[in-house]
N, C-alpha and C positions, 0 to 999 in steps of 0.2 A: 398257434400260434398261424402265425403267415403265409400262404406261400405266395410267391415273388415273380415275375417274369421281366426284369428290365433290358435298357436294348433305348438305341439314338435314330432317332427321324433322321431319312434318306438327304438326300442335297435338295430334291423332291418334297421334301418338307412331309414325309411318311413316314406312319412307326407299320412295319412290316413284320413278320418275327415268323417260324415254322411252329406250322403245326399237323395234328395226324388226323383224317377224315377217315367215317368209317358209313358203311350203308346198315352195321349197323354196329348198338355198347358194345366195344369191344373190352374182353377183359384188362382187368388192374395189365400184368406184361404184354400185352397187345400193345396198350397205351403207350406203355415207355418206355417201345420199342418197338414204332412200324416200320411196317413190312416196304421193302423202297414204294410199290406203286401206292400207299397209305399215307406219303408223308408230301407236301405242300409246302403253299409260298401266303401264307397270309396276311391283308390291308386291315389293320383297327381301321375301323371309319366312322364315325361316331356321329355322321346324316345319310346312314342305312337305317332303317326303323328293327331290316330283318335284315340275318343271316343269309347272305350269295356264294352257288358257286357257279364254275366254269363249265365248260363244254364238254371241254378239256375231263375234268373231275369227275361230270358226270358218267361220260365212255369209258374210265380206264377205270371204275370203282362197277362199275356194271349194274347202278342204281336205273328203277326203275318210278319210272313219274307218277305220284299219287294223283295228276291231277294238272290243273295250271289254274291262273288267277294272273287279272288285271295291276302289272306291275307301275310305280311313280316310280322313272329315272330320268336323271337331269334330264336328257330327250326326249321326256316324252311318258308317252303314257306303256307302252306295252307288254303283250301275253307273252307269258314266262313257266315254264313250266317247273311243275313244287318236289318234293326232294325231302324223302327223310334220313337223315343224317347224325351221325357223334361226331362231335369232336372232341382231343383227346391234343388240348396243350401244355408242352412242356414250361415246369418252374422249375424254382431253389423250392425246399423249406429249410428255415433253423435261422441261425444269426452269425455264431459264432464260428461254426465246423457247416455249412449251407447244405444242404444232402438233395438230389432231383425227389421230388410230389410234378404228379401230371394232374390236372382236375381234366375231369372227361365232364364232355354235357353233349347229356345224353334226348332222346328223343325231341331232334331237332329237325320242324321243317326250314325247308332255305331254297330257293328258287332261284330257275338256272339264268346267270346272267353275264352280257356279253364282257370279256374282263381287255380296255385294253393296251398290249404293248407286250404280253407278259410278262407281266415282273412279278403276278401275284397268279393267284389261282384262287381266290375266295375272298368273299369282305367281309369281315364278322361284325354283325350291327348288333347294335342293342340289345337286339333279344336275347348276347350274349356279352357284350359290356355293363348290364345292367349283373349280373352275376359280383362284380366284381368292382373295387374301385381303381379310377384311370385316372394315374398323371402323368401332367408332360409342365418340363420346365431344362429354358438350357437346354434342348436342342435332345434333350433328354425325356426316357418315355416310363412308364411303372405302373405296369398293372400286374393287384396288388390280390388274393383271394383270403378272406375266415378262417 
């Protein structure tokens, strides 16, 4: 049975979703109902190789840097802190009577990145997207997990 997260792109043609971000792998209960400090907006970014978090995410969760790396961005190369995080992506499972289900992505290395405009705090990069199937059609999107 497949799990599904569906939505519409916004007026800027962005697919933005609500997710949970954690400093370690959450329990199933924590992932399905994240505490307010773990809830963030994420942009599904097919142009990003890896997932990135804002400084606000790192500070709010008290994440410890695992080092730094040079990261290629649209603005050129930048030195960026690296964090070990886990994500909880809320989805639905079932067809006739869908029920909540959460995709947990543990042990993910995320870089710190400046998020312009404050519209989102996390970039979901291809390191997460490749674990799913992503489809865009007529201003709608679907993220599926088998």
